[in-house]
C-alpha positions as CSV (number, residue, x, y, z in Angstrom):
1,X,0.0,0.0,0.1
2,X,1.3,3.4,-0.8
3,X,0.1,6.4,1.2
4,X,0.7,9.9,0.0
5,X,1.2,12.5,3.1
6,X,1.4,16.2,2.5
7,X,4.6,17.8,3.6
8,X,3.6,20.7,6.0
9,X,7.0,22.3,6.5
10,X,10.2,22.2,4.5
11,X,13.6,24.2,4.4
12,X,17.2,23.3,3.4
13,X,20.7,24.4,3.7
14,X,24.1,23.7,2.1
15,X,24.3,20.2,3.5
16,X,21.0,19.6,5.3
17,X,17.2,19.4,4.5
18,X,14.3,19.4,7.0
19,X,10.6,18.7,6.6
20,X,7.5,17.8,8.7
21,X,4.4,15.9,8.2
22,X,1.3,15.7,10.5
23,X,0.3,12.3,12.1
24,X,-3.1,11.0,11.0
25,X,-4.4,8.4,13.8
26,X,-7.7,8.1,11.9
27,X,-10.1,6.3,14.3
28,X,-7.6,5.0,16.8
29,X,-7.7,6.8,20.2
30,X,-4.2,8.0,20.0
31,X,-2.9,10.8,22.2
32,X,-0.3,11.5,19.3
33,X,-3.1,12.2,16.8
34,X,-2.4,15.5,14.9
35,X,1.1,16.1,16.1
36,X,4.0,17.2,13.9
37,X,6.7,14.8,13.0
38,X,10.1,16.5,11.7
39,X,13.0,14.9,10.0
40,X,16.2,16.5,9.3
41,X,18.9,14.9,7.2
42,X,22.4,16.0,6.9
43,X,25.3,14.8,4.9
44,X,27.8,12.9,6.8
45,X,31.3,11.7,6.5
46,X,30.7,8.6,8.0
47,X,29.5,5.7,5.8
48,X,25.9,4.5,5.9
49,X,22.7,6.0,7.3
50,X,22.7,7.1,11.1
51,X,19.1,7.4,12.6
52,X,18.7,9.2,15.9
53,X,16.0,10.9,17.9
54,X,15.9,14.5,19.0
55,X,13.4,16.9,20.9
56,X,10.4,14.8,21.9
57,X,11.7,11.6,21.2
58,X,12.4,9.4,24.3
59,X,15.6,7.8,25.4
60,X,15.7,4.3,26.7
61,X,17.1,3.9,30.4
62,X,15.9,0.4,31.2
63,X,16.9,-2.9,29.4
64,X,14.4,-5.0,28.1
65,X,13.0,-2.9,25.2
66,X,13.4,-3.2,21.6
67,X,16.3,-0.6,21.6
68,X,19.4,-0.8,24.0
69,X,19.8,1.7,26.9
70,X,20.9,5.0,25.6
71,X,19.4,4.8,22.3
72,X,16.4,6.9,20.8
73,X,13.2,5.0,21.3
74,X,12.7,4.3,17.7
75,X,11.9,0.8,17.3
76,X,13.6,-1.6,15.0
77,X,10.8,-1.6,12.2
78,X,10.4,2.1,11.8
79,X,14.1,2.7,12.2
80,X,14.8,0.3,9.2
81,X,12.0,2.0,7.2
82,X,13.7,5.4,7.8
83,X,17.1,4.1,6.7
84,X,15.6,2.4,3.7
85,X,14.0,5.4,2.3
86,X,17.1,7.6,3.0
87,X,19.3,5.2,1.3
88,X,16.9,5.1,-1.8
89,X,16.8,8.8,-2.0
90,X,20.6,9.2,-1.7
91,X,21.1,6.5,-4.6
92,X,18.4,8.3,-6.7
93,X,20.7,11.6,-6.6
94,X,23.9,9.9,-6.9
95,X,25.1,10.5,-3.1
96,X,27.9,8.2,-2.2
97,X,28.7,9.3,1.3
98,X,26.7,8.8,4.5
99,X,23.6,10.6,5.9
100,X,22.4,11.1,9.5
101,X,18.7,11.4,10.2
102,X,17.4,13.0,13.2
103,X,13.5,12.7,14.1
104,X,12.0,15.5,16.3
105,X,8.6,15.4,17.8
106,X,8.3,18.5,19.7
107,X,5.1,17.8,21.3
108,X,6.3,14.4,22.3
109,X,8.0,16.1,25.6
110,X,4.6,17.1,26.9
111,X,2.7,14.1,25.6
112,X,5.1,11.3,26.9
113,X,3.3,11.6,30.5
114,X,0.1,10.5,29.0
115,X,1.7,7.2,27.6
116,X,3.2,4.2,29.3
117,X,6.9,5.6,28.6
118,X,7.6,6.9,32.0
119,X,6.7,3.3,33.4
120,X,8.9,1.8,30.9
121,X,12.0,3.9,31.5
122,X,11.7,5.8,28.5
123,X,12.5,9.4,29.3
124,X,12.3,12.7,27.6
125,X,9.5,12.0,24.9
126,X,7.3,9.5,23.2
127,X,8.4,6.3,21.1
128,X,8.2,5.8,17.4
129,X,6.6,2.3,17.0
130,X,4.7,0.5,14.5
131,X,5.2,-2.0,11.6
132,X,4.0,-0.4,8.4
133,X,3.3,3.2,9.0
134,X,-0.3,2.7,8.6
135,X,-2.5,3.3,11.7
136,X,-5.2,0.7,12.2
137,X,-8.0,1.3,14.8
138,X,-6.9,-1.7,17.0
139,X,-6.5,-0.1,20.2
140,X,-6.8,-3.7,21.9
141,X,-3.6,-4.8,20.2
142,X,-1.8,-1.4,21.3
143,X,-2.9,-2.2,24.9
144,X,-1.7,-5.7,24.7
145,X,1.5,-4.6,23.2
146,X,2.0,-2.2,26.0
147,X,1.4,-4.8,28.7
148,X,4.0,-7.0,27.0
149,X,6.3,-4.2,27.0
150,X,5.9,-3.4,30.7
151,X,6.3,-7.0,31.7
152,X,9.5,-7.2,29.4
153,X,11.1,-4.2,31.3
154,X,10.2,-5.6,34.6
155,X,11.7,-9.0,33.7
156,X,14.8,-7.5,32.3
157,X,15.3,-5.6,35.7
158,X,15.8,-9.1,37.3
159,X,12.2,-9.4,38.8
160,X,10.8,-13.0,39.2
161,X,7.6,-12.0,40.7
162,X,5.0,-9.8,39.2
163,X,1.9,-8.0,40.6
164,X,-1.0,-7.6,38.1
165,X,-4.0,-5.6,38.7
166,X,-7.1,-5.1,36.1
167,X,-7.0,-1.2,36.9
168,X,-7.0,1.3,39.6
169,X,-9.4,-0.5,42.0
170,X,-7.0,-3.4,42.2
171,X,-4.0,-1.2,42.5
172,X,-5.4,1.0,45.2
173,X,-6.6,-2.0,47.2
174,X,-3.3,-3.8,47.1
175,X,-1.6,-0.8,48.3
176,X,-4.1,0.4,50.9
177,X,-5.5,-2.9,52.2
178,X,-2.7,-5.5,51.7
179,X,0.3,-3.3,52.1
180,X,1.7,-4.3,48.7
181,X,4.3,-2.2,46.7
182,X,2.5,-1.2,43.7
183,X,5.2,0.8,42.2
184,X,5.9,-1.8,39.5
185,X,2.3,-3.2,39.3
186,X,1.3,-4.2,35.8
187,X,-2.2,-3.2,34.8
188,X,-3.7,-5.9,32.6
189,X,-7.0,-4.0,31.8
190,X,-9.3,-6.8,30.6
191,X,-6.5,-9.0,28.9
192,X,-5.7,-11.4,31.7
193,X,-5.1,-14.3,29.4
194,X,-2.6,-12.4,27.4
195,X,-0.7,-11.2,30.5
196,X,-0.4,-14.5,31.9
197,X,0.8,-15.9,28.5
198,X,3.5,-13.2,28.3
199,X,4.7,-13.6,31.8
200,X,5.1,-17.3,31.4
201,X,7.0,-16.7,28.1
202,X,9.3,-14.3,29.9
203,X,10.1,-16.7,32.7
204,X,8.3,-15.2,35.6
205,X,8.0,-17.7,38.4
206,X,4.9,-16.2,40.3
207,X,2.2,-13.7,39.4
208,X,-0.2,-12.3,42.1
209,X,-3.4,-11.1,40.6
210,X,-5.5,-8.5,42.6
211,X,-8.7,-7.4,41.4
212,X,-12.5,-6.7,42.3
213,X,-14.9,-9.4,42.3
214,X,-16.9,-8.1,39.7
215,X,-14.0,-8.4,37.2
216,X,-12.3,-11.7,38.4
217,X,-15.3,-13.7,39.3
218,X,-15.4,-14.3,35.3
219,X,-12.2,-16.0,35.6
220,X,-13.9,-18.9,37.4
221,X,-15.8,-19.6,34.2
222,X,-12.6,-19.6,32.1
223,X,-13.2,-16.2,30.8
224,X,-9.6,-14.6,30.0
225,X,-10.8,-11.4,28.3
226,X,-13.0,-10.0,30.9
227,X,-14.5,-7.0,28.9
228,X,-18.3,-7.2,28.9
229,X,-18.6,-7.2,25.1
230,X,-16.6,-10.6,25.1
231,X,-18.3,-12.3,28.0
232,X,-20.1,-11.8,31.2
233,X,-21.3,-14.9,33.3
234,X,-20.9,-13.1,36.5
235,X,-24.5,-14.0,37.9
236,X,-24.0,-17.5,36.4
237,X,-20.7,-18.1,38.2
238,X,-22.2,-17.0,41.5
239,X,-25.4,-18.8,41.2
240,X,-23.6,-22.1,40.2
241,X,-21.2,-21.9,43.3
242,X,-24.0,-20.8,45.6
243,X,-25.7,-23.9,44.5
244,X,-22.7,-25.9,45.2
245,X,-22.6,-24.5,48.7
246,X,-26.1,-25.7,49.3
247,X,-28.2,-22.5,48.4
248,X,-31.9,-22.7,47.9
249,X,-33.7,-22.1,44.8
250,X,-34.7,-18.8,46.2
251,X,-31.3,-17.7,46.9
252,X,-30.1,-18.9,43.2
253,X,-32.8,-16.9,41.8
254,X,-32.1,-13.9,43.8
255,X,-28.5,-14.0,42.5
256,X,-29.5,-14.4,38.9
257,X,-31.8,-11.2,39.3
258,X,-29.3,-9.2,41.3
259,X,-28.3,-6.2,39.3
260,X,-24.6,-6.0,40.3
261,X,-21.9,-8.2,41.7
262,X,-22.1,-6.4,45.0
263,X,-25.8,-7.2,45.2
264,X,-25.1,-10.8,44.6
265,X,-22.4,-10.7,47.3
266,X,-25.0,-9.3,49.7
267,X,-27.4,-12.2,48.8
268,X,-24.9,-14.8,49.8
269,X,-23.8,-12.9,52.8
270,X,-27.5,-12.7,53.9
271,X,-28.0,-16.4,53.4
272,X,-24.9,-17.3,55.4
273,X,-23.2,-18.7,52.2
274,X,-20.7,-16.1,51.3
275,X,-17.6,-17.9,52.8
276,X,-18.4,-21.3,51.2
277,X,-19.5,-20.0,47.9
278,X,-16.3,-17.9,47.6
279,X,-14.2,-20.8,48.7
280,X,-15.6,-22.8,45.9
281,X,-15.2,-20.1,43.4
282,X,-11.7,-19.5,44.3
283,X,-10.8,-23.3,44.0
284,X,-12.2,-23.2,40.6
285,X,-10.3,-19.9,39.6
286,X,-7.1,-21.5,40.9
287,X,-7.5,-24.4,38.4
288,X,-8.3,-22.1,35.4
289,X,-5.2,-19.8,36.1
290,X,-3.0,-23.0,36.7
291,X,-4.2,-24.4,33.4
292,X,-3.6,-21.1,31.4
293,X,-0.1,-20.4,33.2
294,X,1.4,-24.0,32.8
295,X,3.8,-25.6,35.0
296,X,6.5,-22.9,35.2
297,X,4.3,-19.9,36.3
298,X,2.5,-20.0,39.4
299,X,-0.6,-17.7,39.5
300,X,-2.4,-16.7,42.7
301,X,-5.4,-14.3,42.9
302,X,-6.8,-12.2,45.6
303,X,-10.5,-11.2,45.1
304,X,-12.0,-8.4,47.1
305,X,-15.3,-6.1,47.1
306,X,-15.4,-2.5,48.3
307,X,-17.9,-3.3,51.2
308,X,-16.6,-6.9,52.3
309,X,-12.9,-6.5,51.8
310,X,-10.9,-9.6,50.8
311,X,-13.5,-12.3,49.6
312,X,-11.1,-15.2,48.8
313,X,-7.5,-15.9,47.7
314,X,-6.0,-18.8,45.9
315,X,-2.5,-18.5,47.6
316,X,-0.2,-16.0,49.2
317,X,2.4,-13.7,47.8
318,X,6.1,-15.0,48.3
319,X,7.8,-13.6,51.3
320,X,10.4,-11.1,50.6
321,X,9.0,-10.6,47.0
């Protein structure tokens, strides 16, 4: 596919040329939509094509990313694309010597705080990512890629254990109620299965998952993408395990008709079955997590609600982790 992009700015000197284009993110919810991307090319006495980042392009400060520590956060694929285009242009005009290319994204200095970069150890700007230069509205892929990056950086730092939370509820509860260090907690959003797969691939030995019952109870049904548009099953899980705990038909019906998970928990508590039902749910959750993780990675979970606190757990966080 060939895409024609308007050049918004251009200027040149004796041994250099500079131009800028505007990023179009299309339908993708990207904070970088509309920003200006500048490229400055200079003649160089050094052979080959050198690519670097300038203002607004982050610098890698931690191992585990696509580029080594100290390099500009321009990933391998776009870096190679830039080199290829520069080389073809040089050959077309008979340039035998080398070229240096510097990418500047002035707005990136401010926008970096709204990306994952500070957590990944990329400082001073945003990253230049991608595989084709074509933006596709697939924010799910982008989120999973960010989760993988975060896990990779953490593993490269020497960590064997990882704390995973679906979002802010889990992070806040882990810190406030469990006393856990959440500075390196990884947010998996709805993509628990992908997070477990990547943690296993990277060689983590233990994962602790902390989340609200409204999200994690789905895991007991084998649901590894917990977004409501993919699957729900919360009432069905609660009702089934309530029945296993000896609930009457009336209690099961009340759970199925409850509007929220918290209301279901209240039904169980009022029936005196909350402890038994949650024990059953957590046992099933442990099986599901173990099956997904395989033998090398142990995944434990702590499930809570805002009104009842910890409702159940499948194991315990390793001491000293």
